[in-house]
N, C-alpha and C positions, 0 to 999 in steps of 0.2 A: 310524340308524347308516350310515356310508359303505360302500359296496360295495367289494369287491376291484377291480372294473373301474374304479370312480371313482378309487381311489387309484392305480392303474396309469397312468391318464391324467395325473394330477397329477405322478407321478414322471417320466413321458416328457417333459412340458412343462418340468419342472425341469432335466432332463438336456439338453434342447435349449438352454435359456437358459444353462446352465453351459458348454455347448460353444461357444456363440457368444461368451461372455465370454472363455473361456480359450484358444481355439484360433485366433482370427482375428489373425494377425500379418502384418506387411509381408513380402512376398516380394521378394527381390532379382532383378534381371534377370540373364540369362545373360551370360557374357563377351562383350565387344563384338566383333561380326563386321564385316568391311570389304568393301567392293566397289570396282569399277573403272569408270572412264568412258573410252571410246576412240572414235576416229573420225578423220575427215579434215577439213582446213581448205582451202577453195578460194576462188577469186574468182568473180565472177558468170559467167565463161566456163568454169568448172569446171577452171581451171588450179590445180595444187597451190600452196599458199603455205608456204614454209619460214620457220621462226623466229617463227611466231605463238605468242603466249602464251595458254594455256588454263588457267584457274584455277577451282577449285571451292571455294566458301565454305561453311563449316559451323561451328556452335558457337564463333563468335568466332575461328576460325582458317581455314586453307585448305591445299589441296594443289594443285600446278601441274605443268605440263610444256610444253615447246616442240615444235612440229611439226617433223618432219624434212623432208628433201628431197622426199619423196613427199606431204607434207602430213599425215602420220599423227602422232597424239599419243596418249598413254596416261597417264591420271592414276590413281594407285593410292592405297590406304590411306584410302578414304572410308568413314566409319562408316555402317552400315546402321541406320537409325532411322526415326521418324515424320516427320522434317523433309524439306521440299523443299529441294533444294540449288540454290544460284545458281551457274551456270556462265557464265564470261565468256570472250570471245575477242577479242584485240586485237593490232594491229601498227601501227607508225608508218606513215602514208601510207594507212591504211584506216580506215573508219568502224567502231568497235568494236560488238560485239553481245553479247547475253546471253540466257539462257534458264533457267527454273526447271525442274528435273528431279527425279524420284523415282528415286534411285539404287538399283539392285539389285546382285546379285553381279557381273554383267557387263552394263553398259549401254553402248549405242552412240549417238552423236549427231554429225552432220556440221555444221560451221559454214561459212557463206558470208560473206565479207567484201567490201564494196563499196569499190573504190579511189577515193580522192579525186583531185581535179585535181593532177597531179604538178608543175605549174609553180609553184604557190604554195598551201600548205595549212597550217593551224594544228596545233600539237602541244600537248596538255593534259598537264600534269604535276601530280599530286597523289595523295593516298592514296585508292585505289579501294576502294569498298565493294561493296555488292551491288546487283543489278538496275540497273546503269549509273550508280549514284550515286557521287559523290566525298564523302569524309568530312572533307576539309580545304580550305583555300584552294587554288585552282587557278592555277598559273603557265602562261601562254600565250606560246608563241613560234611563229615561222613558219619553215617550211622553204621556201626560195626556190631554184628551179632555172631557169636561163635568164635572159633579159633582162626584168627587172621593175623599173619605175621607182619605184613606190610602192605600198604596201599600206594599205588602210583597213579598219577593223573597228568593230563596235558590238555591244553586249549588249542584247537585247530591243529596246525602243523608244527607246533612248538615241541621242544624236547620234553621228555618224561621228567616229572618231579616226584620226589618222595613226600607223601603226606605226613606232616607232623603236627598239624593243628589247623584251625580255620584260617582261611585267607580270602582276599578280595580280588574280584575281577572288575577292572575299571575301563575296558575298551568297548566303545560302541561298535555295533555290528551284529551280523548273523554269525554265530559261532557254533562249533560242535565241541562238547566237553566229553573227553574220554577218560576211562579209568579201568584199572584191573587190580587184583590183589593176589598175594601169595599166602598159601596156608600149608604148613607141614611139607615144605619143599615142592609143592605143586603150584603152578601158575594158573590162575583162573582166566577165563576168556575175557577179551577186551570188550567193554560195554560203552555205550555212548548215549548222550542226550543232547538235543538242540538247546542252545542258550542264546536268546536274543536280547540285546541291550541297546537302548536308544537314550543317550544323555543329551541329545541336541534338540533344540526347538526349531520349528519351521520358521521361515521368513514370510512376511506379509506386507504388501503395500496396496492401498486402495486408491482408486481413481474414479472420477465421474464424467460422464459424457451426456450432454443435453440431447434428447431425441426430439422433443418439441418444447413449446413454451411451458408445458405442464407435466413433462415426463423426463426422467433421467435414468441412465444405465450406470449401475455401480459395478465396477470390475475389480476383482481381487487377484493380484499377482503374487502367487505363493510358491514356495519350493522347500523341499526337505531332502537332505542328503542321505539319511540313514534308512528309516522305514518307509519314506514316501508320504505324499499328501493323501489323506483319507477323504476329507471333505472340507467345505467351508459353509458355516452357518451364518446367515444374514439376519440381523435384528433391526427393525425399524421402530424407533421410539419405544424400545424395550420389548417389542413383540417379535417372536420368531417369524420371519417373513418368507424365507426360502433356504433350502439346503442344496448345495451344489456338490455332487459327488464326482464330476468329471470336468475337465477343462472345456470350454472357458468357465471359470468360476465367476458368476455374475448374477445380478437381480435387477429388477426394474422398480423404480419408486415414482409414484405420481400423487398429486394432491396439492392442496393449498399450503402456503407458508413454508417454513423450514422444518426439516426432519433430521433427526440424529440416526445415522446408519452405522451400526457396529457389525464388523465381520470377525468371526472367530475361525481360525484355520487349525485343523487337527491333523497330526500325522497318524500313521497306523498304530503307533505305540501309545497314543493318548496324550502326547505333548501338545500343547496348544499356545497360540499367540493371538492377540486381538488388536484391532485398529479401528478407529472411529473417525467419521467425517460428518459434516453437516451439509445437507442439500438445501439449496435455496431455490424453491420453485415459485410460481406466481403467488404473490401475497394477496390477501383480501383486498388491500388498497388498490393493487394492480388490476384485480378482476373488476373492481368497481369502476376503475378508469375505463376499462374495455367496454363495460356495459353503458357507461355514459356516452362514449364514443359511438356505439351502435345506435343508442337512442337519438342522438343528435343527427346521425346519418339518415335515419328513417324520417326524422322530422324535416330534414332538408329536402329529401325526395318528395315528400308529400306536398310541400308548399312551393317547390320549384316547378313541378310538373302538374300541380293542381289535381292530384289523384287522391280522392278520399280513401280512407281505410275501409269503409263499408260500402 
């Protein structure tokens, strides 16, 4: 005959199982809080630069601000989350720069821009992404001040071209743009700037693996040929659930019923692709069935072995 102690152990185990089945639900995140990024923009001689554009990228959008006469900028409404934010600073006539930052409630960062040769320098126009990458074809034109007879340019190891008007660069990849000019029979030094273009989207495929009756692992298989995969953001029922910066890109989902899991894969340029799947975990009906089974099991033990509960 089973002892009272043995039955109490069975009862305790049953209650723990039932508690796991019934009470594990997805918890939503608190309301989104925001932070700020502020600082100064100066040149290499610490002179303030007015009108520099500071832009902070996050979740396929951005916030921006222009520096004032003292070089001060203040970007607001930046969501506080797990993601590193890409902050860029640019102004015509200067070499643009960028940095990855973890934004808090009040974050400060000072940018330093290097001035280009003011006699003749190129201007790149295109859709700027993150980490200094362009997401579109780039139109190149030259700003010419003073007496310049001719301008020559080339991309990477190509042949030199004579500049006679704006032109487009349409090749994805990490490039180096070279140029020089002639003035009154004198050839200026060859100058160069990095130019990064990524016109390609990453690939993404989701799969799920059941860990137990109430938990699943969601895996993202993603690849990018140009700038490389930066991160994968996982959303569960519309709530940001996890951010994976390194392989394996995965998250775990638990709770009752079905849940919609959306993964968004980003490359380092800011291109993104998303995929969605629906997980089917233990439903409330199934949990009630398990509870009913446990209740009947305890009832059977009680009356078969004549062991009272108390």
